[in-house]
N, C-alpha and C positions, 0 to 999 in steps of 0.2 A: 455392401455395409459389411460392418465387422464387430467383432463381440468379442469381449474378455470376460473370464468367469475366475473369481476369486470372490473376498468378502468383500461387500459395498459400505459406505458411507456415502452420505447426502442429507441434505436439511429438509424440512416441511417449511411449508410457506409460515409457519409462526417460529420460526431458528430452531427447531427441534431436532435432533438426529434421528436419522433412518438406519439402522445399519442390516444388512444380511449377512449370516455367517457364510451362505453358499448363493452367490450374488451373480446376477447378470449382467453386463453391460452391454449396448449395442447401438453402435453408432453409424451413422451415414449419412447423405449430402439433404439437406433441406431444398425449397422450391426457390431459392437466391444462392444455390449452389455452396452453402457454407457445412463444414462438419459439426454433424452435430447429435447431441444422444435424442437416439430413437424409441431406447427403451432402459427402463432401469428396473431392476426387482429381484424377488427369489427366482433361483435357475430355475427348480423345477416348475413354477408357473410361466418362465417365459421362455422356456427352449422350445416349448411345441410349436410356437406363433412365430420361429425364424428357422424353418430345416433349410439345412444347406448352407445356413451364411457357417464360414470358417471360424472357431474359437479359439483363442490362444487361454489355455488352462494354466491357471498361476497358482496353483494350492500354498497357503501358507502366507497369502499375502493378501494386501488390504487394498481395493481402489478408493481415491480419495479425489476431491475436486482437487484441482492447482489450486493456490496457495496467490491471492492476492498482498501486495504490498502498498500501503496506500501512501508512502513517505521513503523517499529515498531520494539519494543524490548519484547518482551514476559518476558523477568526475570528482568525486570524494573517495570513489574505492582504494586509494592510493594513500591516502591519509589516516584511514580507520587505523585504532590503536597509537594515537600522537597524544602523549600526554598535554593538559592544559589546565590552567585556574578555574575555566569557566569557559561558557559561550564565548565572551565575547573576548576576551586573549587568545582561546581559539582558532576562533576565525582571523583573525588578524595576522595569528604568525603560522599559522599551518592551511589553513583552506584560501584564504584568498592567493598568495602566490602558486599554490598547485594548480589551481583553477584558469590564473591567466596563461597556463599553458595551450590550453583547450582554443586558442587560435591559430594551432596548428591542426589542420583538417588531418593529416598523417597519425598523429598524438592522439586526438579524439580518436580516431576511427577504430586506432590502437586498445584504447580503455573500453571501448564501447563493446569490444567482440570480448574481450575477457568479461565485465561486468554482465554481459548476456549469459553469457556461460556459466557463472557462478551463480545469477537466480536460478538456472533450469538445473544447476547439482543441486539447488536446497529446496525443489520442487515450488517456485515462483512462476506461476503463469501470466499473471499479467501484475505490470506495476505502475503506479502514477511517481514517475521520477521528474527530477529538477535536472537540467542540463546549466550551462554557464549562460554568461551574456551575451555570449561570442553565436553568430548564427551556424557558426562550422559545427559547435556541438551540437547542438538540435538534428543537424544534416547525417551527421554522422550516425546518431542513435536510431532515428528512424531508417536510414538505411539497412542497418544490420538488422535492425526489429522487423524491418517488410522485409529479409530475405528469407527470416525463420519464422515467418507468418503468424508473428506473436500479434496479440492483442497489448501496444504499450502507450502510454500518455506520458509526453512531455513538454515541453516549452523552455524559448532564451528564457534566463532570468533579464528583470528589470531594474536595475540599481545605479542611476544616474547622482549618487550624494554620498557623502560618508563611506565611501570605497575608495581602495588605491588605485592608480594608474594598473592598466593592464585586467580589471573587471569592469570599473566605471565606463559605463556608458551615457552616450548623447541622447536627451531627451526626445528630442522630434524623430531621429534616428531608430533610436531603441523600438516606437511605437508603429513607423515603416517598417521594419522587418520583421515586428512581430505578425503585423498581420498580412504579410507577403510569405511567411513562415504558415499560417493559418491556411490562406489559399493553395498553398503547395502542398501541404501533408494532410489537413485535418480530413477524416472521413476516407481515405485511400486503404484500401483493405481494411484494417484491424486498427489501423493506426488513427490517433486523437490527440487533438492539440491543447496546452492548457496553457492559460494565460498567468503568467510567475512572476511576481512582484516577488524578490527576494523578501525582502520584509519591511514594515513602513518606514522604518528609521530610513533604510537605505534608498528611498523612492522621494523624489520632490511632489509637491502640491500637483503641480503638471503632468509628473509621468503617470501618477495613480488616477487624475481625473483623465486621461487619456486611456490608461488600462480597462479603468470605468466604462470608456466610450467604446472599447472595442468588444468587451463583454455583452454589451445591449446589441451591439451589431450583427455578434455572432451566438447568440444563445443556449447553442449545442456544445460549444466549445467547455471545455473544465475550467476552473480557477484554482491556483494555489498558493500558498504563501503559508508563511508563520506565524506565529501571535502568541504572545503572555506564556512563552517558554520560561522567563529567567527574569528576576525580579529587576536586576540592572538597566535590562533591557524595555522592560514594564515604563520605569520610570523616566527612560529615553522617550520613547513613544509619545507619552504625556507629556512632556517640555516641548516637542516637536508638534504636535498636534492637539492644542491645550482647547480648542473649540468642540473637540470629541469626546463624547461622555466616558470613554472607556478606550482603551487601546484596539481592541477589538471593532469597535464603533467605527473609528478609523476606515476600514474597508467598507462597511457599511455605509459610510458619509459618500464615498466614493463609487459607488454602484458595484463594488464588488463581493457580497456575500448572495448566494441565490441557491439554487439546485446546481449539483456538479461543482459546486465550491469548497475546498478542504480545505482546512488549516490544522497543519502541524502544531500539536502539544497541548494548546491551550489549558493552561495548568490554573494560573491564578486569575481566577475567575469568578465573578459573584452571579446571584441570580438571575440581576437582568443579563450578564452576557450569554449564560445558557439558553435565557428566553428569547434571545436575538438567534443566537442561532439555531431553535427552534423554527422560530418564525420566521426564518428566512430560507430554510432544509438545508443548510447549510451543514456541513458535516466535520468530524474532527481526526485528525490521524495520532491516535495514540500512538507514543514510540518509548517505551520503559526503560528501554539498555541506553539510548541516546541521554533518558533524563537523570539515567542512576551514574553514568560514568559523567557526564559534566556537572553534576550535581543542581540540576534543575528545578525538581519537585516532584511531585507526583500526580498526575491526573487522579480527578475527582470520581469513581465511577458511581458514587452515593451520590452525588449533586447532579451530574448527566443523567441518570434513569430517574430521579424524583422530579428536577424537570421536562426532562425529556428529549433527547436530539440523538443525532446518529454519529455512530463514530465507528471507527474499526482500526484494528493493529496496524502497523507499519516499526520497519527497519529503524530507517532515519538513519541509516551509513552514509557518511563515515564518522559520525557521533555517536551514531547508535555502535553496537561494537559487534554483530553476527549479520550476516545476511541470514541467519536459518531461524522460517519462522516458528521453530520448536524452541529455541531462545528467547525468542519474541512472547512466544507465549507465556511461557516460564516466569518471565521479568514480569511479565503484567497481573499474572496470580500474585510475586513478590511483592510489586508494590501497592497492587491495589487493597491488599490486606493491610497497610501500614497508613495511617493516618496522617496529615499533615505534623497532627502534634506525635508521632512517633508509637501513637496506640496502637493493637494489633485487634485487629478488628475479625468478625468471623465472614468465611467468602461468601458474600451475598451471589446473586442471581449469574452479575455479568464474569462472576469469576469462576465459576463452576466449569467442568472440563467441556462437556458440547458449547458452551457457550463462549469461550475462548476460541475455541477451534472455529466456529462459526465466523467470530469477528475477525479472522482471518482468511475469509471464504466467502460465502453469500452474505454475510454480515458486510464486509468489506465492500462487496458487489453492489448493495441495496446503496450503502452511501456514495460508492460514486454513481448512480445512476442507473448502473445495472444489472439490477435483478433481474433474474430470470436471462440472462446472456453468459456469464461467465460466476465461479465463483459455485456451481452446485452440479449436481451430476441428473438434474430431473428432465425430462424430455425436453426439446427443443432448448438448450444449455449447449452453448460451443463447447467442442469436447476435450477440453483440457482436462488433463487429468494426472495424476500419480500412481505409482505401485511403490506400495509401503511393503517392508518387509519388519514386522515387529518380533524376526529375532536375528536381527542387525548385529549385534553384539552379543559375548556372552550374557551380561548384566540385561540388556533389554529383553532375549531371550526366555532367561531364567524369572522376571517380573512380570512379563506379558504373559506369558504359561499360566500361571496362576491367577489372571487376573478376573473376578469375578460378576464384574457386569461392564456395561460398555463404558461407565465412566469413567472405571478403574481402569479398563485398556487406554482409553483415551489418556489420560491424565498419565499412567506411566509415558506414554511414547513423547508428553509434554515435557515431563520432567527429567528422562534418559534420552530423549531423543536430539539428532544432529542429522548432516547431511549423509551420513551412512543409511540412515533408516530410508532414505529415498534411495530406492533400485533405478526406478525409470522415472523419467518426467514428456508425456506426450502431449503433444500440440497437437489442435484441429485432429486428432485420434489419428 
């Protein structure tokens, strides 16, 4: 076993933060050989239980759960910060031409290495990420993630229509490739597969039907896609699938809404859509920096909480503008205070500092169906954590030293933090 002594942040079953100013985190192997949290809590109470266990003392530091990113595109790493008028022009001018390069295995491997380095530098220890339509892109990312011992979920993108040469796939072969990749990678070490229609307009009826059949055949894999991000996209989806009640319902009509299904954006919803999310156990990946950058709209926190469906935070790089969970949490706070009519609102429960942090850790794990496995530092959780230095910059040091409560401390780090705040990222202890 190993132990770390520092301030310690974790979450209870109701999503409330638990904070020990002088805490102890003890990790070790479980019966299956995974390195997990053995104990977490106040140092003075726990230390006598673990005599002889080596302790790394980190005064002035905070141990916190590694962040989860519920929606990110590893092939878009190199198009982050590209100017465009909106979602569809951005895809046409930047994303699709760049993703065509991932047919090259060496190029895919190079980007995968950089991408995972960047996640680690920003304290992200679990990610649900898109690959491209090329199986080579999936193999490259899984290979690199496995070497690092990461918990990572990805999948080959499905897009057999309304897509340019170089990224458009063939319906039957795309489904054959998807099943082969599931059988090759899903459940290997800490890896998971996600069936990945790019978005409904990029997929034929036959491809969506086939994806739904695979989802039924492999109920423990994940599903990921986009929905209701942009009004032009919504109109297009409704034109292409007139028999479905709404854009979201297209996925339900093809068997693609259930537990372990994550849909990015979920902005332009009505209450019937929200009720469908709740009834099927589907979760939303809230992507505020991307929505601001592309002018797509604001996720309706009040509507989600009123009807009651799961959600968590996501960077959505490269439409998103930063790998940093701190930038994502700050953007969520900012847009969450603004209604679609542009009026400022008082911060509700979802925008309080503890809850914002929960949305990017234990709450995101719950959305993925991994509650109690990742995203927390309670006993039994896998030992993925970060070491935070709240004095990493002069302004952070000055502000956090004056924090009078846990909310003030967490909020100061959300507002002022970036990759410099993450001193170290620890995977599996």
